C-alpha positions in Angstrom: 20.6 -84.5 -19.2 20.7 -80.8 -20.0 17.0 -80.0 -20.3 16.1 -76.5 -21.7 12.6 -75.0 -21.7 11.1 -72.0 -23.3 7.5 -70.7 -22.7 5.3 -68.7 -25.1 2.4 -66.8 -23.7 -0.6 -66.6 -26.0 -1.9 -63.7 -24.0 -5.2 -65.4 -22.8 -3.8 -67.7 -20.1 -2.7 -70.4 -22.5 1.0 -71.3 -22.5 3.1 -73.1 -25.2 6.1 -74.9 -23.7 9.1 -76.0 -25.8 11.4 -78.6 -24.2 14.6 -80.1 -25.5 17.3 -82.4 -24.0 15.0 -85.1 -22.5 13.7 -87.2 -25.4 15.2 -88.6 -28.6 18.7 -87.3 -28.0 20.3 -89.3 -30.8 18.4 -87.4 -33.4 20.2 -84.3 -34.8 17.5 -82.2 -33.1 14.4 -83.0 -31.0 11.9 -81.1 -29.0 8.6 -81.6 -27.2 6.0 -78.9 -27.7 3.2 -78.8 -25.2 0.0 -76.8 -24.8 -2.5 -77.9 -22.2 -2.6 -81.7 -22.4 -1.5 -81.8 -26.0 2.1 -82.8 -26.7 4.0 -83.1 -29.9 7.4 -84.8 -30.3 9.4 -83.4 -33.3 12.7 -84.9 -34.5 14.9 -84.1 -37.4 17.8 -86.1 -38.9 19.9 -85.1 -41.9 22.6 -87.2 -43.6 26.2 -86.0 -43.3 26.8 -86.2 -47.0 24.6 -85.8 -50.1 24.1 -88.7 -52.5 25.8 -88.5 -55.9 24.1 -86.4 -58.6 21.4 -85.0 -56.3 20.7 -81.4 -57.3 17.6 -80.8 -55.1 16.6 -80.8 -51.5 15.5 -84.3 -50.6 13.3 -83.3 -47.7 10.8 -85.7 -46.2 8.2 -84.5 -43.7 5.8 -86.8 -41.9 3.2 -86.0 -39.3 1.6 -88.9 -37.3 -1.0 -89.1 -34.6 -0.7 -92.0 -32.2 -4.1 -93.5 -31.0 -2.5 -93.9 -27.6 -2.3 -90.2 -27.4 -6.0 -90.1 -26.8 -6.3 -93.4 -24.9 -7.8 -95.2 -27.9 -7.2 -98.4 -29.9 -6.7 -98.2 -33.6 -9.4 -99.8 -35.8 -8.8 -102.6 -38.2 -7.8 -106.2 -37.8 -4.2 -105.5 -36.8 -5.1 -102.8 -34.2 -2.1 -100.7 -35.0 -1.5 -97.4 -36.8 -1.3 -97.9 -40.6 -0.6 -95.6 -43.5 -1.2 -91.9 -42.9 -4.8 -90.7 -43.3 -5.8 -87.6 -45.3 -5.6 -85.3 -42.3 -2.1 -86.4 -41.4 -1.0 -85.9 -45.0 -2.5 -82.4 -45.1 -0.6 -81.5 -41.9 2.6 -82.9 -43.3 2.1 -80.7 -46.3 1.6 -77.6 -44.2 4.9 -78.2 -42.4 6.8 -79.1 -45.6 5.6 -76.0 -47.5 6.8 -73.6 -44.8 10.2 -75.4 -44.2 11.3 -76.3 -47.7 12.0 -72.7 -49.0 14.4 -72.0 -46.1 17.0 -74.7 -46.7 20.1 -73.4 -48.5 19.8 -73.9 -52.3 23.0 -75.9 -52.4 22.1 -78.2 -49.5 21.2 -81.6 -50.9 21.5 -84.1 -48.0 18.6 -86.5 -47.2 16.7 -84.8 -44.4 13.8 -86.3 -42.4 11.4 -84.3 -40.2 9.0 -86.4 -38.1 6.3 -84.9 -35.9 4.2 -87.2 -33.7 1.2 -86.5 -31.5 2.0 -88.2 -28.3 -0.7 -86.8 -26.1 -3.9 -85.1 -27.2 -7.1 -83.5 -25.9 -10.1 -83.2 -28.2 -10.6 -79.5 -28.1 -6.9 -78.5 -28.8 -5.9 -78.5 -32.5 -2.4 -80.1 -32.7 -1.8 -79.1 -36.3 -1.4 -75.4 -35.2 1.6 -76.5 -33.1 3.2 -78.9 -35.7 5.1 -76.3 -37.7 6.5 -74.7 -34.5 7.6 -78.1 -33.3 9.4 -79.0 -36.6 11.2 -75.7 -36.7 12.2 -75.9 -33.1 13.8 -79.3 -33.7 15.8 -77.7 -36.6 16.7 -74.8 -34.4 18.4 -77.0 -31.8 20.2 -79.1 -34.4 23.3 -78.3 -36.5 21.4 -78.6 -39.8 21.7 -75.6 -42.0 18.3 -73.8 -42.0 17.5 -70.2 -42.6 14.7 -70.1 -40.1 13.2 -70.4 -37.6 9.6 -70.4 -38.8 6.3 -71.1 -37.0 2.8 -71.7 -38.0 -0.4 -70.7 -36.2 -4.1 -70.7 -36.9 -6.3 -67.6 -36.7 -10.1 -67.8 -36.6 -12.8 -65.1 -36.3 -15.4 -66.2 -33.8 -18.3 -63.9 -33.1 -16.5 -61.0 -34.8 -13.3 -61.5 -32.7 -10.0 -62.9 -34.1 -8.5 -65.6 -32.0 -5.0 -67.2 -32.2 -4.9 -71.0 -32.2 -8.6 -71.4 -31.5 -10.2 -74.6 -30.1 -12.0 -77.1 -32.2 -15.3 -75.9 -30.8 -14.4 -72.4 -31.8 -13.9 -73.5 -35.4 -17.4 -74.9 -35.6 -18.8 -71.3 -35.3 -16.0 -69.4 -37.0 -16.7 -67.5 -40.3 -12.9 -67.3 -41.1 -10.1 -69.7 -40.4 -6.6 -69.6 -41.8 -3.3 -71.2 -41.1 -0.3 -69.0 -41.6 3.4 -70.0 -41.8 6.1 -67.3 -41.5 9.6 -66.4 -40.4 10.1 -63.5 -38.0 10.2 -61.2 -41.0 8.2 -62.8 -43.9 5.0 -64.7 -44.7 5.7 -68.1 -46.3 2.5 -69.9 -46.5 -1.3 -69.3 -46.0 -4.1 -71.8 -46.2 -7.7 -71.5 -45.0 -11.4 -71.3 -45.6 -13.9 -68.5 -45.2 -17.6 -67.8 -45.4 -17.5 -65.1 -48.1 -15.1 -62.6 -46.4 -13.5 -59.6 -48.0 -9.9 -59.3 -49.1 -9.3 -56.7 -46.4 -10.6 -59.1 -43.7 -8.4 -61.9 -44.9 -5.3 -59.6 -44.8 -6.1 -58.5 -41.3 -6.2 -62.2 -40.2 -2.8 -62.8 -41.8 -1.3 -59.8 -40.0 -2.7 -61.1 -36.6 -1.2 -64.5 -37.3 2.2 -63.0 -38.2 2.3 -61.0 -35.0 1.9 -64.2 -33.0 4.5 -66.0 -35.1 7.1 -63.4 -34.4 6.9 -64.2 -30.7 7.2 -67.9 -31.4 10.2 -67.4 -33.7 12.0 -65.3 -31.0 11.5 -68.1 -28.5 13.2 -70.5 -30.8 16.1 -68.1 -31.3 16.5 -67.9 -27.6 16.3 -71.7 -27.2 19.0 -72.2 -29.9 21.3 -69.8 -28.1 20.8 -71.4 -24.7 21.4 -74.9 -26.2 24.4 -73.7 -28.1 23.3 -74.7 -31.6 23.7 -71.4 -33.4 26.7 -72.7 -35.4 25.6 -75.1 -38.2 27.5 -77.9 -39.8 29.8 -77.3 -42.8 28.9 -79.0 -46.1 29.8 -79.1 -49.8 27.1 -80.7 -51.9 27.6 -79.0 -55.2 30.4 -79.0 -57.7 31.0 -75.7 -59.3 32.6 -74.6 -62.6 32.5 -70.8 -63.0 34.0 -71.0 -66.5 31.3 -73.4 -67.7 28.6 -71.3 -66.0 29.8 -68.2 -67.8 30.0 -70.1 -71.1 26.4 -71.4 -70.8 25.0 -68.0 -69.9 26.9 -66.2 -72.7 25.9 -68.7 -75.4 22.3 -69.4 -74.5 20.8 -66.4 -72.8 19.8 -64.4 -75.9 18.5 -67.5 -77.6 16.4 -68.5 -74.6 15.0 -64.9 -74.3 14.1 -65.1 -78.0 12.2 -68.3 -77.5 10.4 -66.9 -74.6 9.5 -63.7 -76.6 7.9 -65.8 -79.3 5.0 -66.1 -76.9 4.0 -69.6 -78.0 0.8 -70.6 -76.2 1.5 -74.3 -76.8 3.3 -75.7 -73.8 4.9 -78.7 -75.6 6.1 -76.7 -78.6 7.6 -74.1 -76.3 9.4 -76.8 -74.2 10.8 -78.3 -77.4 12.1 -74.9 -78.4 13.9 -74.4 -75.1 15.3 -77.9 -75.2 16.7 -77.3 -78.7 18.7 -74.3 -77.4 20.3 -76.6 -74.8 21.0 -79.4 -77.4 22.6 -76.8 -79.7 24.9 -75.8 -76.9 25.9 -79.4 -76.3 26.3 -80.1 -80.0 29.6 -78.2 -80.1 31.3 -80.9 -78.0 32.7 -84.1 -79.5 31.7 -87.5 -77.9 35.1 -87.5 -76.0 34.5 -84.0 -74.7 30.9 -84.8 -73.7 32.2 -87.8 -71.7 34.4 -85.4 -69.7 31.8 -82.6 -69.5 29.7 -82.3 -66.4 26.3 -82.4 -68.1 24.5 -82.2 -64.7 26.1 -78.8 -64.2 25.2 -77.7 -67.7 21.6 -78.6 -67.0 21.6 -76.6 -63.7 23.2 -73.6 -65.3 20.8 -73.8 -68.3 17.8 -74.0 -66.0 19.0 -70.8 -64.3 19.3 -69.1 -67.7 15.7 -70.1 -68.6 14.4 -68.8 -65.3 16.2 -65.5 -65.6 15.2 -64.9 -69.2 11.6 -65.7 -68.7 11.4 -63.5 -65.6 13.1 -60.6 -67.4 10.7 -60.8 -70.3 7.8 -60.3 -67.9 9.4 -57.5 -65.9 10.8 -55.7 -68.9 8.1 -56.0 -71.5 5.1 -57.0 -69.4 4.6 -59.9 -71.7 4.2 -63.5 -70.6 5.3 -66.8 -72.1 2.0 -67.4 -73.9 1.6 -63.7 -75.0 -0.9 -62.7 -72.4 -0.8 -59.4 -70.4 -0.2 -59.8 -66.7 -3.9 -59.6 -65.7 -5.3 -61.6 -68.7 -7.1 -64.8 -68.2 -6.7 -67.7 -70.7 -9.6 -68.6 -73.0 -12.4 -70.5 -71.2 -14.9 -73.0 -72.5 -17.2 -75.2 -70.5 -20.0 -77.8 -71.0 -22.5 -79.4 -68.7 -24.4 -82.7 -68.9 -21.5 -84.2 -70.8 -22.0 -87.6 -69.2 -25.6 -88.7 -69.7 -25.6 -91.4 -67.0 -24.0 -89.3 -64.2 -26.1 -87.4 -61.7 -24.2 -84.3 -62.7 -21.2 -83.6 -64.9 -19.2 -80.7 -66.4 -16.1 -80.1 -68.5 -14.2 -76.9 -67.7 -11.2 -75.9 -69.8 -9.0 -72.8 -69.2 -6.2 -72.6 -71.7 -4.3 -76.0 -71.6 -5.9 -77.0 -68.2 -9.0 -79.2 -68.3 -11.1 -80.9 -65.7 -13.9 -83.5 -66.3 -15.9 -83.5 -63.1 -18.8 -85.6 -61.9 -21.3 -85.4 -59.1 -22.8 -88.5 -57.5 -25.7 -88.3 -55.1 -26.0 -91.0 -52.4 -27.6 -91.7 -49.0 -26.5 -91.6 -45.5 -25.2 -95.1 -46.1 -22.5 -93.6 -48.3 -21.2 -91.1 -45.7 -17.5 -91.1 -45.1 -16.7 -92.5 -41.7 -14.1 -90.4 -39.8 -12.1 -92.4 -37.2 -9.1 -90.2 -36.4 -7.3 -90.0 -33.1 -9.1 -86.8 -31.9 -12.0 -86.7 -34.3 -14.8 -89.1 -35.0 -17.9 -88.7 -37.0 -19.3 -88.7 -40.6 -18.9 -86.5 -43.6 -21.6 -86.2 -46.2 -19.5 -84.2 -48.7 -16.5 -85.8 -50.5 -14.3 -84.3 -53.2 -11.6 -86.4 -54.9 -9.0 -84.9 -57.3 -7.1 -87.1 -59.7 -4.0 -86.1 -61.6 -3.1 -88.9 -64.1 0.3 -88.7 -65.9 -1.3 -88.3 -69.3 -2.6 -84.9 -68.3 0.9 -83.5 -68.8 1.9 -85.9 -71.5 4.1 -88.0 -69.2 4.8 -91.6 -70.1 4.7 -93.2 -66.6 2.3 -95.4 -64.6 -0.3 -94.1 -62.2 0.4 -95.5 -58.7 -2.4 -94.5 -56.4 -3.2 -91.1 -54.8 -0.3 -88.8 -54.0 0.0 -86.2 -51.4 -0.3 -83.4 -54.0 -3.7 -84.8 -55.1 -5.0 -85.0 -51.5 -3.9 -81.4 -51.0 -5.5 -80.0 -54.2 -8.7 -81.9 -53.5 -8.8 -80.5 -50.0 -8.5 -77.0 -51.3 -11.4 -77.5 -53.7 -13.4 -79.2 -51.0 -13.0 -76.2 -48.7 -13.9 -73.8 -51.5 -17.2 -75.4 -52.2 -18.5 -76.9 -49.0 -20.0 -73.7 -47.4 -22.1 -73.1 -50.6 -23.8 -76.5 -50.4 -27.4 -76.7 -49.2 -27.7 -77.7 -45.5 -30.1 -79.5 -43.2 -33.3 -80.8 -44.8 -32.5 -79.0 -48.0 -29.7 -81.5 -48.6 -30.6 -85.1 -47.6 -27.8 -86.5 -49.8 -24.2 -87.6 -49.4 -22.4 -85.8 -52.3 -19.3 -87.0 -54.0 -17.4 -84.8 -56.5 -14.7 -86.4 -58.6 -12.4 -84.2 -60.7 -10.3 -85.9 -63.3 -7.6 -83.6 -64.7 -7.4 -84.4 -68.4 -4.9 -81.6 -69.3 -2.7 -79.6 -67.0 -0.8 -76.4 -67.5 -1.3 -74.6 -64.2 -4.3 -74.0 -61.9 -5.8 -77.5 -62.1 -7.1 -77.2 -58.5 -8.9 -74.0 -59.5 -10.3 -75.7 -62.6 -11.7 -78.3 -60.2 -13.5 -75.6 -58.3 -15.1 -74.2 -61.5 -16.0 -77.6 -62.9 -17.3 -78.6 -59.5 -19.7 -75.6 -59.4 -21.0 -76.4 -62.8 -21.5 -80.1 -62.1 -23.3 -79.4 -58.8 -25.7 -77.1 -60.6 -26.1 -79.6 -63.5 -27.1 -82.2 -60.9 -29.9 -80.0 -59.6 -28.4 -79.3 -56.2 -29.6 -75.9 -55.0 -26.2 -74.4 -54.1 -26.3 -71.0 -52.5 -24.0 -69.3 -55.0 -21.6 -70.4 -57.7 -17.9 -70.5 -56.8 -14.8 -70.1 -59.0 -11.1 -69.9 -58.4 -8.0 -68.4 -59.8 -4.2 -69.0 -59.2 -2.1 -65.8 -59.0 1.7 -65.6 -59.5 4.4 -63.1 -58.8 7.8 -62.2 -60.3 10.1 -59.8 -58.5 13.5 -58.3 -59.0 15.0 -55.5 -57.1 12.3 -52.9 -56.9 10.2 -54.2 -59.8 7.4 -56.8 -59.6 4.6 -58.2 -61.7 1.5 -59.9 -60.4 0.3 -62.6 -62.8 -3.3 -63.7 -63.2 -4.1 -67.4 -64.0 -0.5 -68.6 -64.0 0.9 -71.3 -66.3 2.8 -74.3 -64.9 6.1 -72.6 -65.9 5.2 -69.4 -64.2 4.4 -71.4 -61.0 7.8 -73.2 -61.2 9.9 -70.1 -62.1 7.9 -67.5 -60.2 8.0 -66.3 -56.6 4.4 -67.0 -55.5 1.5 -69.4 -56.0 -1.6 -67.7 -54.6 -4.9 -69.5 -55.1 -8.1 -67.7 -54.3 -11.6 -69.1 -54.5 -14.9 -67.3 -53.9 -18.4 -66.1 -55.0 -19.3 -62.7 -56.2 -19.7 -61.6 -52.6 -16.5 -62.9 -51.0 -13.6 -65.4 -50.5 -14.4 -69.0 -49.6 -10.9 -70.5 -49.5 -7.2 -69.7 -50.2 -3.8 -71.3 -50.5 -0.6 -69.4 -50.8 3.0 -70.3 -51.1 5.7 -67.6 -51.2 9.3 -68.3 -52.3 10.9 -64.9 -51.7 11.8 -62.9 -48.7 10.3 -59.6 -47.7 7.0 -59.6 -49.7 5.2 -56.4 -48.8 1.6 -56.4 -47.8 1.0 -53.9 -50.6 1.9 -56.6 -53.1 -0.5 -59.1 -51.4 -3.3 -56.4 -51.6 -2.7 -56.0 -55.3 -2.7 -59.8 -55.9 -6.0 -60.1 -54.0 -7.6 -57.3 -55.9 -6.4 -58.7 -59.2 -7.6 -62.1 -58.2 -11.1 -60.7 -57.4 -11.3 -59.2 -60.9 -10.2 -62.5 -62.5 -12.6 -64.6 -60.3 -15.6 -62.4 -61.4 -14.5 -62.7 -65.0 -14.5 -66.5 -64.7 -17.9 -66.4 -63.0 -19.3 -64.5 -66.0 -17.8 -67.1 -68.3 -19.3 -70.2 -66.6 -22.7 -68.4 -66.2 -22.9 -68.5 -70.0 -23.0 -72.3 -69.8 -25.3 -72.6 -66.8 -26.2 -69.6 -64.6 -28.3 -71.4 -61.9 -29.0 -74.9 -60.6 -31.4 -77.0 -62.6 -34.9 -77.2 -61.2 -35.0 -81.0 -61.4 -32.6 -83.9 -60.7 -31.4 -86.2 -63.5 -33.5 -89.3 -64.3 -30.9 -91.6 -62.8 -30.4 -89.5 -59.6 -32.0 -90.8 -56.4 -34.9 -89.0 -54.8 -35.1 -88.8 -51.0 -38.2 -88.3 -48.9 -37.9 -87.9 -45.1 -40.5 -88.7 -42.5 -40.6 -89.0 -38.7 -42.2 -92.0 -36.9 -42.8 -92.7 -33.3 -39.9 -94.4 -31.6 -42.0 -97.4 -30.5 -42.9 -98.2 -34.2 -39.2 -98.6 -35.3 -39.2 -102.3 -34.3 -42.5 -102.9 -36.2 -41.1 -101.3 -39.3 -37.9 -103.3 -39.2 -39.6 -106.6 -38.3 -38.0 -109.7 -36.8 -34.5 -110.0 -38.2 -35.2 -107.1 -40.6 -37.9 -109.2 -42.4 -40.4 -106.5 -42.9 -38.1 -103.7 -44.1 -36.3 -106.1 -46.4 -39.6 -107.2 -48.0 -40.7 -103.6 -48.5 -37.4 -102.8 -50.2 -37.5 -105.9 -52.4 -41.1 -105.3 -53.5 -40.9 -101.5 -54.1 -37.2 -101.1 -55.3 -36.7 -98.3 -52.7 -33.9 -98.1 -50.1 -35.1 -97.4 -46.6 -32.8 -95.9 -43.9 -33.9 -95.7 -40.3 -32.1 -93.8 -37.5 -33.2 -93.1 -33.9 -32.5 -89.4 -33.2 -33.8 -87.3 -30.3 -36.1 -90.1 -29.2 -37.8 -90.3 -32.6 -37.4 -92.5 -35.6 -36.0 -90.7 -38.7 -36.8 -92.5 -41.9 -35.4 -91.8 -45.4 -36.9 -93.4 -48.4 -34.6 -93.3 -51.4 -35.4 -94.3 -55.0 -35.0 -93.2 -58.6 -38.7 -93.1 -59.4 -41.7 -91.5 -57.7 -43.7 -94.7 -58.0 -41.2 -96.6 -55.9 -41.1 -93.9 -53.3 -44.9 -93.7 -53.1 -45.3 -97.5 -52.8 -42.7 -97.6 -50.0 -44.3 -94.7 -48.2 -47.7 -96.3 -48.3 -46.3 -99.5 -46.8 -44.4 -97.6 -44.1 -47.3 -95.4 -43.1 -49.5 -98.4 -42.9 -47.1 -100.0 -40.4 -46.4 -96.9 -38.3 -49.8 -95.2 -38.4 -51.7 -95.0 -35.1 -55.3 -96.2 -35.5 -57.8 -93.5 -34.8 -61.3 -94.0 -33.3 -64.0 -93.1 -35.8 -61.8 -93.8 -38.9 -62.9 -96.3 -41.5 -60.4 -98.9 -42.6 -60.3 -101.6 -45.3 -59.1 -104.7 -43.6 -58.5 -108.4 -44.1 -60.2 -111.1 -42.1 -57.3 -113.0 -40.5 -59.2 -115.5 -38.4 -62.7 -116.5 -37.4 -63.7 -117.5 -33.9 -67.0 -118.3 -32.2 -67.5 -114.8 -30.9 -66.4 -112.8 -34.0 -63.5 -112.2 -36.4 -60.1 -110.7 -36.1 -59.5 -108.2 -38.9 -56.1 -106.7 -39.8 -56.8 -103.0 -40.5 -53.1 -102.1 -40.7 -49.9 -104.1 -41.0 -49.5 -105.9 -37.7 -52.6 -104.3 -36.2 -55.6 -106.5 -35.7 -59.0 -105.6 -34.2 -61.9 -107.7 -33.0 -65.1 -107.5 -35.0 -67.6 -109.0 -32.5 -70.3 -111.2 -34.0 -72.8 -108.6 -32.9 -71.1 -105.9 -34.9 -71.0 -107.8 -38.2 -74.6 -107.1 -39.3 -77.7 -105.5 -37.8 -79.5 -108.9 -37.8 -78.6 -111.5 -35.2 -76.1 -114.1 -36.4 -75.7 -117.6 -35.1 -72.3 -118.1 -36.7 -69.8 -115.7 -38.1 -69.2 -117.8 -41.3 -72.7 -117.0 -42.3 -71.3 -113.7 -43.6 -67.5 -113.9 -43.4 -64.7 -116.2 -44.2 -60.9 -115.9 -43.8 -59.2 -113.7 -46.4 -62.3 -111.5 -47.1 -61.5 -107.8 -47.5 -64.1 -105.7 -45.7 -64.6 -102.2 -44.6 -64.8 -101.6 -40.8 -64.9 -98.7 -38.5 -62.8 -98.4 -35.4 -65.3 -97.7 -32.6 -63.1 -98.0 -29.5 -59.6 -98.7 -28.1 -59.7 -100.1 -24.6 -57.2 -99.5 -21.8 -55.2 -102.5 -22.9 -54.9 -101.1 -26.4 -57.2 -103.6 -28.0 -59.1 -102.4 -31.0 -62.9 -102.8 -31.3 -64.4 -102.8 -34.8 -67.8 -102.5 -36.3 -69.0 -103.4 -39.7 -72.7 -102.9 -39.2 -72.4 -99.2 -38.5 -71.4 -98.8 -42.1 -74.5 -100.7 -43.4 -78.0 -99.2 -43.7 -80.0 -99.8 -40.6 -83.1 -101.8 -41.3 -86.5 -100.3 -40.3 -88.1 -101.7 -37.2 -91.2 -103.9 -37.8 
């Protein structure tokens, strides 16, 4: 074995070690990245030849956490790792988004990147090392790759920026971003903030990039020592320069003219572009078409479309739908659209539309988290759905895709810090965004619709949140920053930069950059333009609903909390749950009991005040502590020779001695009382054994002495 190691010093005593040559040597490239007790194995394999008629980069990135890494068994019947959970998918996307732009445009071989957590400690975040591990595996391989890249997280904890913070640091951080970059350029940014300024976010990005440069240099040194600086030769694309010239000559002006028509209808515009291509192909006979490489025609025509649309924006400052570069599409919104939902909203911006609902639940509806390094519960869920009909596609919908999980996570991060906390929010909240139309920025439409639906539900959010997607087109020394981008502008542009926030600051961001050498000055302009757009959208949705409703909807559950002594929990539950089940059945309320800090925490949930009041009365009757001197209305449970036992509270009987029934002397108790009678009694004493002594006669007028 030829084992090679490189170390990266984070400057605070923590060391990242990259090792190659020991494990998985039959892969094209493999490394183990270690920090503390956390270790990641990254491998990469790429096919020697591309499949026929493949004109894209078939890259597959998978991140997996092994339960054995933390000395745990997987849950479930099979006791083995199953399909990736949401967190693993999100890390896979982080790696993919940084790697994908750096493969050569003409490289089309199937390529598989796998990163596995093989040892983990709870306070170290392995996702901050995953991008470094994947890139290092590519660096020591012969696969063509224009890297290296690395990714790192930066958080601001108590006013101080920290690179690759611990999990406990993140719990108190007010800013947290993950940045992916090469030694020269930023590629990807994703994070959440508690209303920070644009300048503060840029500062965090610069700190992350400084750390990434060191990590990239370590990979360059590693590749040189391993001897993998020479990459494999490949030829994955057929070329026909004459055909290319013909396509450009005969279609460019026509495509530019279609783009300059500024048709705001996406489908009509697409049909016009398609007609130009069909007109070009119509000049060939059937025999000539059979010999023509139509795949190459499609590729060259796509390049013509891209160049014409970009030139239109740069030359005339006009976009495909006729807007100016900083103009937002028309917005309309509506709340309370679904009368039976706890909260609902429709938000439409241009040809992008979200129908969003809010559902309020109890602790029983919490999402259970059982990941390798993280366990717990989550009381805020946001699900984003992107059905094919939203883009007019005729295809089936097969479950939730990675893109839907990523977009939902961004909207989740945008809204979560604006939700009420603690006793102000006893609910589990689920937001569902169904995208009904899509032409760019559907995740940002989800944020806007989510804000409206939360306010419609009566949840007292701290501040409304909106979001906007920014684009960029660059050529030589010219550039244009685009507000509220279309789907075509995302596809043909150089940047997709989503920013969400309140009037007072940014709450979340996600950025993917497709060009090299993007100056920070351009990012500053994009952030400032995004702020203006965000505030405009806030003004628009405030016309629909400017503050949370004062009351919940009729169908929404109400929650009342109370604390009971720990030793009364058993009495409230009853043998085999008999008492609590009977209370729920008779009142229609749901009762949830937890033991927290040596006390019983009770939540009573129902959709009507009457049901809650009835359940509370029953609960208080069971858990209340009898007080000497108080008067109670009780039921005679049994009669004995020396008195009667009276139930003054559920499960709490006291002795009413025969001498305390009336002022006169009684020979027998049943002269006055019988079982089942309801009488008023006063608690006059509780002895050392906890037995209750009652009196009825003290509540009766005392007869005069003869």
